C-alpha positions as CSV (number, residue, x, y, z in Angstrom):
1,M,-22.9,95.2,181.2
2,Y,-22.6,94.6,177.5
3,E,-25.7,93.5,175.6
4,A,-25.6,91.2,172.6
5,K,-26.1,93.1,169.4
6,P,-27.4,91.6,166.1
7,W,-24.9,91.2,163.3
8,M,-27.1,92.0,160.3
9,C,-26.7,91.3,156.6
10,P,-26.1,94.4,154.4
11,S,-29.9,94.6,153.6
12,R,-30.5,95.1,157.4
13,Q,-33.5,92.6,157.1
14,H,-31.8,89.4,158.3
15,V,-29.7,88.5,161.4
16,L,-26.5,86.6,160.6
17,G,-25.4,86.3,164.2
18,L,-24.8,88.1,167.5
19,V,-21.9,90.2,168.7
20,V,-21.0,89.5,172.3
21,R,-18.1,90.2,174.6
22,N,-16.2,87.4,176.3
23,G,-14.9,87.6,179.9
24,S,-11.8,89.6,178.7
25,G,-14.0,92.2,177.0
26,V,-13.1,91.0,173.5
27,R,-15.9,91.2,170.9
28,Q,-16.8,87.8,169.4
29,L,-19.3,86.9,166.7
30,L,-21.7,84.1,167.3
31,L,-22.3,83.2,163.7
32,Y,-25.6,81.5,163.0
33,R,-25.7,78.5,160.6
34,H,-28.7,80.1,158.9
35,A,-29.8,83.7,158.8
36,I,-33.1,84.6,160.4
37,P,-35.5,87.3,159.5
38,R,-35.1,90.4,161.7
39,P,-37.4,89.9,164.6
40,S,-40.4,92.1,165.0
41,S,-40.8,93.9,168.3
42,T,-43.9,91.9,169.0
43,L,-42.1,88.5,168.7
44,F,-39.0,89.5,170.7
45,G,-38.9,92.5,173.0
46,E,-37.4,95.8,171.7
47,G,-33.7,95.2,171.1
48,E,-34.1,91.5,172.0
49,Y,-32.7,88.9,169.7
50,P,-32.8,85.1,169.8
51,T,-29.8,83.3,171.3
52,P,-29.0,79.6,171.0
53,D,-30.8,78.9,174.3
54,S,-34.0,80.7,173.4
55,S,-36.9,80.2,171.0
56,R,-40.3,81.8,171.2
57,K,-43.5,81.3,169.4
58,S,-45.0,84.3,167.7
59,E,-47.9,85.9,169.6
60,N,-49.7,86.1,166.2
61,A,-52.2,83.3,166.1
62,F,-51.6,82.9,162.3
63,E,-47.9,82.6,162.7
64,E,-46.9,79.5,164.6
65,E,-43.4,79.2,163.4
66,E,-40.7,79.0,166.1
67,V,-37.5,81.1,165.8
68,E,-34.6,78.8,166.5
69,V,-30.9,79.5,165.9
70,E,-27.9,77.2,165.7
71,V,-24.5,78.8,166.2
72,M,-22.0,77.3,163.8
73,A,-18.9,79.3,165.0
74,M,-17.6,81.7,167.7
75,V,-15.4,84.0,165.8
76,E,-12.8,86.5,167.2
77,G,-10.6,86.8,164.1
78,Y,-11.3,87.8,160.5
79,V,-14.0,86.1,158.4
80,A,-14.5,87.0,154.8
81,D,-17.6,86.6,152.7
82,V,-20.3,85.6,155.1
83,R,-23.3,85.2,152.8
84,C,-26.9,85.7,153.9
85,D,-28.7,82.5,152.9
86,L,-32.0,84.5,152.7
87,C,-31.1,87.3,150.3
88,G,-27.6,86.4,149.1
89,E,-25.8,89.6,150.2
90,V,-22.3,89.2,151.6
91,R,-20.7,90.8,154.7
92,T,-17.2,90.5,156.3
93,W,-16.4,90.2,160.0
94,V,-13.3,92.2,161.0
95,P,-11.8,91.8,164.4
96,G,-12.0,94.7,166.8
97,E,-9.1,96.7,168.2
98,E,-9.2,94.7,171.5
99,V,-8.5,91.4,169.6
100,L,-5.5,92.9,167.9
101,R,-4.2,94.4,171.1
102,Q,-4.7,91.0,172.9
103,L,-2.8,89.2,170.1
104,L,0.1,91.7,170.2
105,D,0.3,91.3,174.0
106,R,0.5,87.5,173.6
107,V,3.3,87.8,171.0
108,M,5.2,90.3,173.1
109,A,4.9,88.0,176.2
110,S,6.1,85.0,174.2
111,R,9.1,86.9,172.9
112,K,9.9,88.1,176.3
113,G,9.7,84.5,177.6
114,A,11.9,83.3,174.8
115,N,14.5,86.0,175.5
116,D,14.6,85.2,179.2
117,E,15.6,81.6,178.6
């Protein structure tokens, strides 16, 4: 099983989204509308990051702020200049090899279908 992994800004202090795999095994980026601070291990379990369906209150009595995320896009292709709205650093999402392979397979299948007619 593939776990969702955080997609961090270059400073490694903020989460810009989550990398997940769809049913075909293709990596997709769930791009958050707003970056969130990297969760501490006390707020979310070790390696656990918020998803659009989850929000938790901090266990710290002085910190009552909920961590909520809103996904603005599910990305498979290339996205340039994703800017962290907390620190201003920029990162680029580049599609994985499996996306390119899937695209080539679709093109080849459509060409074969066009040649058969």
